[in-house]
C-alpha positions, -999 to +999 in steps of 0.1 A: +000+000+000+015+033-009+019+062+015-008+083-001-033+055+002-024+050+039-027+087+046-061+089+029-073+060+049-061+074+082-077+108+074-110+092+064-110+072+096-103+103+117-130+123+100-156+096+104-146+090+141-150+128+148-183+130+130-196+099+149-185+114+182-203+146+174-236+128+168-236+121+130-262+098+117-252+067+097-262+084+065-239+114+070-206+096+068-220+076+039-226+109+021-192+123+030-173+093+015-198+080-012-203+047+006-231+028-008-238+005+022-242+013+058-217-013+070-186+010+073-205+039+088-222+017+114-188+006+127-179+042+136-214+051+148-216+021+171-182+027+185-191+063+193-224+053+209-206+027+231-181+053+242-208+078+250-227+051+270-196+040+289-186+074+301 
């Protein structure tokens, strides 16, 4: 994997994590990254919800 691809992946993960932590719906990250299924967005949304519930 090239450096640019890794950097883009890390930035996408960071943006999605921040959006989820700030209350984004599942559809919002999907729109941000042109995802066609909810699977990836739900990973981040669920993690943010679990973190909110834990503390």
